[in-house]
N, C-alpha and C positions, 0 to 999 in steps of 0.2 A: 504494500500500500504506500501511496505517496510518491511512487516512482513514475517517471515518464519514459516512454519508449520512443527514442528518436531514430530516424533513418540515418544510415551512415553519412549521406551527403549533408544532412542537417548538422550532424556532429562535426563534420569537417568545417562547415561555415562557422559554427560556434567557436571552434578552435582557432580559425583564422581571425575571428573577431577579437578573441582574447589576446592572441599574439600581436595583432595589429595595434591594439590599445596599449599594450606594454611597450611597443616600439614607438609610441607617440602619435600614431595616426588618428585623425579625427573620424567620427562616424561618417561624415560626408566623403572623406577620402576612401574609407573602407567600402562604402557604397559604390564609389567609382571603380574600385578594383573589382568588385563583384560584377558590376555591369560589363566591364571589359571581358571578364571570364565568361559571363553568360552570353556575351556576343560571339563566343567561339574563339577568342584569342587568348593566348597565355598573357597574363598581366605582368610578367616579370619586368619588362622594361619600364612600365608605368610605376611599379612598386619601387624600382631602383631610383627613379626620378624623385618620388615622394620621400624616400629615405635620404637621398642626397640633400634635398631641401631641408629635411629635418635635422641632419647633421650640421648644415650651415647655420640654421636657426639656433641650435644648441651652442655652437661655437660663439656666436654673437652674444647670446645670453650669458655664457660663462665669462666672456671678456668684460661685459657690462658689470657682472657681479664682482669680478676681480677688481675693477676700477672703483666700484662702490665700496668694497671692503677696504681698499687702500685709503680712500677718503675718510671713512668712518674711523679707521685706526689712527689716522693723523689727528682727527678731531679729538678722539679719546686721549691720545698722548698729550695734546695741547691742554686739554681740560684737567688732566691730573696734576699739572704744574701750576695751576692758578691758585691764588690766594683769594678766597671769597671776600675778604675785607676790602680788596681793591677792585671789585667788580663795579662796573658802571650801573648805577641805580636806575638809569633811564631805559635800560634794555633788560629783557627777560634773561637771555643767555646769549653770549656772543658765539657759542660753539655749535649751535643748531639753528 
């Protein structure tokens, strides 16, 4: 009881969906991959393009995060050496 019986082709699609989400593909991109396959063509080239775009996006995000980390670390380091008695009373905080 409580179990569903899926056909092998449905299980393959569910597995593709799971693996594609883990790889960072959107549901719209997965739908496109399935449409290519359902159209009778192997979607390998399309998937390769999607994954290449994904890698490029991740590389940009990593670079942005590294730059942000550097900025935050500099602000933290500057803030640790401040004497609160000498802070400008007209500003909330000069470090953020």
